[in-house]
C-alpha positions as CSV (number, residue, x, y, z in Angstrom):
1,M,192.1,75.7,-54.1
2,R,188.4,74.2,-54.0
3,T,185.7,76.8,-52.1
4,L,183.8,75.2,-49.3
5,S,180.3,75.7,-49.3
6,P,179.7,76.1,-45.1
7,T,175.9,75.9,-45.9
8,P,175.3,73.7,-49.3
9,P,172.2,74.3,-50.8
10,D,171.0,70.8,-49.7
11,A,171.4,70.8,-46.5
12,D,167.7,71.3,-45.2
13,L,166.3,68.6,-47.5
14,L,169.0,65.8,-46.3
15,E,168.2,66.8,-42.5
16,R,164.6,66.4,-42.3
17,W,164.9,63.3,-44.6
18,L,167.9,62.0,-42.1
19,R,165.4,62.6,-39.4
20,A,162.2,61.4,-40.6
21,R,164.9,58.5,-41.8
22,S,165.7,57.8,-37.8
23,V,162.5,58.3,-37.1
24,V,160.9,54.4,-39.2
25,R,163.8,52.9,-38.0
26,N,163.3,53.8,-34.6
27,L,167.1,55.0,-34.7
28,P,168.2,58.2,-32.3
29,Q,168.1,61.8,-33.7
30,P,171.1,63.3,-35.7
31,V,173.2,65.7,-33.9
32,P,175.4,68.5,-35.3
33,D,178.8,67.0,-35.6
34,R,181.4,68.7,-37.8
35,G,179.7,70.6,-39.9
36,G,177.5,67.2,-40.7
37,L,175.4,65.4,-38.7
38,R,175.6,62.2,-36.7
39,V,173.7,59.4,-36.4
40,D,174.8,57.0,-33.6
41,T,172.8,53.5,-35.0
42,G,174.7,51.2,-32.6
43,M,174.4,48.3,-34.7
44,P,177.3,45.5,-35.3
45,Q,177.6,46.8,-38.5
46,E,177.1,50.4,-38.5
47,L,177.9,52.0,-35.5
48,R,177.3,55.6,-36.6
49,R,177.5,57.5,-39.6
50,Y,178.3,61.2,-40.2
51,V,176.0,62.9,-43.1
52,F,176.9,66.0,-44.8
53,A,175.5,67.9,-47.3
54,G,178.0,68.6,-49.5
55,P,182.2,68.7,-49.5
56,S,183.4,70.2,-45.9
57,P,186.5,70.5,-43.8
58,G,184.7,68.3,-41.6
59,I,185.0,65.0,-43.8
60,T,188.7,65.3,-43.6
61,E,188.5,65.9,-40.0
62,L,187.0,62.6,-39.6
63,A,188.8,60.6,-42.0
64,R,192.0,61.1,-40.4
65,E,190.6,60.5,-36.5
66,I,188.6,57.5,-37.0
67,D,190.5,53.9,-37.4
68,E,187.7,52.0,-36.4
69,P,184.7,49.8,-39.0
70,Y,181.6,50.3,-39.1
71,I,181.6,54.0,-39.1
72,F,180.4,55.4,-42.7
73,I,180.8,59.0,-43.9
74,K,177.9,60.2,-46.1
75,M,177.7,62.8,-48.3
76,C,175.5,64.6,-50.7
77,G,177.9,64.8,-54.0
78,G,179.4,62.5,-56.2
79,A,182.3,59.6,-55.8
80,A,185.2,61.1,-56.8
81,L,184.8,64.5,-54.8
82,L,184.0,62.6,-51.9
83,E,187.3,60.6,-52.1
84,S,189.1,63.5,-52.8
85,L,188.2,64.4,-49.3
86,V,189.2,61.3,-47.4
87,T,192.5,59.3,-46.8
88,P,193.6,56.0,-48.8
89,K,192.1,53.9,-46.0
90,W,188.4,55.2,-46.9
91,Q,187.1,52.7,-49.4
92,L,184.3,54.0,-51.6
93,Q,180.8,52.1,-51.4
94,P,178.4,51.4,-54.3
95,P,176.5,54.8,-54.8
96,G,173.0,56.4,-53.8
97,Y,171.5,58.8,-55.0
98,L,169.0,61.2,-53.0
99,M,165.6,60.8,-54.8
100,T,162.6,63.8,-54.5
101,K,159.0,63.3,-56.2
102,E,156.2,66.3,-55.2
103,P,153.2,64.7,-53.9
104,G,150.1,64.3,-56.4
105,R,147.5,61.6,-56.9
106,N,148.1,58.2,-55.7
107,P,147.9,55.6,-58.0
108,I,146.1,52.3,-57.1
109,P,148.2,49.6,-56.0
110,S,148.3,47.0,-58.7
111,L,149.5,43.3,-58.1
112,P,150.2,40.3,-60.3
113,P,147.8,36.9,-59.5
114,G,149.0,34.9,-57.0
115,Y,150.4,37.8,-54.5
116,W,148.2,39.8,-51.4
117,L,148.8,43.2,-50.1
118,Q,149.4,44.2,-46.4
119,V,149.3,47.4,-45.2
120,Q,150.0,48.5,-41.4
121,T,150.7,52.2,-39.4
122,E,152.0,52.0,-36.2
123,A,153.3,54.8,-34.1
124,S,153.3,57.0,-37.7
125,V,155.5,54.5,-39.4
126,T,153.5,52.3,-42.3
127,T,154.8,49.3,-43.3
128,A,153.4,47.7,-46.4
129,R,154.5,44.1,-47.2
130,I,153.3,41.8,-50.0
131,F,153.1,38.2,-49.9
132,T,152.4,35.0,-52.4
133,E,149.6,33.1,-51.8
134,D,151.7,30.7,-49.3
135,D,152.2,33.6,-47.0
136,T,155.8,33.9,-48.2
137,L,156.7,37.8,-48.2
138,A,157.7,38.6,-51.8
139,A,158.5,42.4,-51.1
140,S,158.4,45.4,-48.4
141,G,159.0,48.7,-47.7
142,Y,158.6,51.7,-45.0
143,A,157.1,55.3,-44.9
144,V,156.7,57.9,-42.3
145,E,155.5,61.7,-42.9
146,H,157.7,64.0,-40.6
147,E,158.8,67.5,-40.7
148,G,157.8,68.5,-43.7
149,V,158.8,65.3,-46.0
150,F,157.2,62.1,-46.6
151,V,160.5,59.3,-46.4
152,F,160.2,56.3,-48.2
153,D,162.6,53.2,-46.7
154,R,164.0,50.4,-47.1
155,I,161.9,49.2,-50.2
156,A,162.9,45.5,-50.9
157,T,161.7,43.5,-53.2
158,A,163.0,39.2,-52.9
159,P,164.8,37.7,-56.1
160,A,162.5,35.1,-57.1
161,H,159.7,38.2,-57.3
162,Q,161.7,40.6,-58.9
163,H,160.8,42.1,-62.5
164,Q,156.6,41.8,-61.9
165,G,155.7,45.5,-60.6
166,L,156.0,44.8,-56.7
167,G,158.3,47.4,-55.9
168,A,156.1,50.0,-57.9
169,A,153.1,48.0,-55.7
170,I,154.7,49.0,-52.4
171,V,155.9,52.3,-53.2
172,A,151.8,52.9,-54.0
173,A,150.8,51.7,-51.5
174,L,152.9,53.6,-48.7
175,G,152.4,56.2,-50.6
176,T,148.8,56.2,-49.4
177,A,149.6,56.8,-45.8
178,Q,150.7,60.8,-46.7
179,R,148.5,63.0,-45.2
180,S,149.9,66.3,-46.5
181,Q,150.1,67.6,-49.6
182,A,152.8,70.1,-48.5
183,A,154.9,67.0,-47.7
184,Q,157.9,66.7,-50.2
185,R,158.4,63.1,-51.3
186,V,162.0,62.0,-50.0
187,L,164.2,58.8,-50.3
188,V,167.6,57.5,-51.1
189,A,168.0,55.6,-53.7
190,T,170.3,52.3,-55.2
191,Q,171.7,52.4,-58.8
192,A,168.7,49.5,-59.2
193,G,166.0,51.5,-57.1
194,R,166.7,54.8,-59.2
195,A,165.9,52.8,-62.6
196,L,162.4,52.3,-60.8
197,Y,161.8,54.8,-59.0
198,S,163.0,56.8,-62.5
199,T,160.0,55.3,-64.5
200,L,157.5,56.2,-61.5
201,G,157.8,60.0,-61.8
202,W,160.9,60.6,-59.4
203,S,164.1,63.0,-59.8
204,V,167.4,62.7,-58.7
205,H,168.4,65.4,-56.6
206,S,172.0,64.7,-55.7
207,H,174.4,62.3,-55.7
208,Y,174.4,60.5,-52.1
209,S,178.1,59.1,-52.2
210,T,179.9,57.0,-49.4
211,V,182.8,55.8,-47.6
212,T,184.2,53.6,-45.0
213,I,187.2,51.4,-43.6
214,K,187.1,47.7,-44.8
215,P,186.5,45.5,-41.3
216,P,190.1,43.8,-40.8
217,F,189.1,40.0,-42.3
């Protein structure tokens, strides 16, 4: 029988990242629920999410009780492990990775010809955007420093502008907003994002797996 740790080692970092994520996305702060954390996102494609720092009996309880779509269960750990804790109605989503990077010297954002950068900070949230010469949005991202972490969020490059270093430029631009050198840098990356961040000195702290119930259409 698998032994489930009640206090996984990732719990503190994960909670601080999730709290900062709520700040940067203007969402409610997470609350304790079933041994994990619940965020009532209240969006059309995501009613709420449950986040766990590792395998927990609470995951199985939720999986048995919930029948509606647009609710997500997320866990630090591999996809196969999470899948073993839920019922068959739950479907795995593309893999994610909780990544960290120690603070250090910020590289200067570098743009190829034909692009310009805009960086703005409002209510502690910094937004970086890269535009083409005709003001078409080519790349963007967000960041916030909160409770000892500096979180990068929603780093995205439009398909027509990929493979030109714009993602790295967004990360560099956002990094200039960090005020405390003690704040650890944290983000959750997709498979493609992991490849980018690894080249920028980021390390995978944990796999970050997700399940949800497929909508009935």
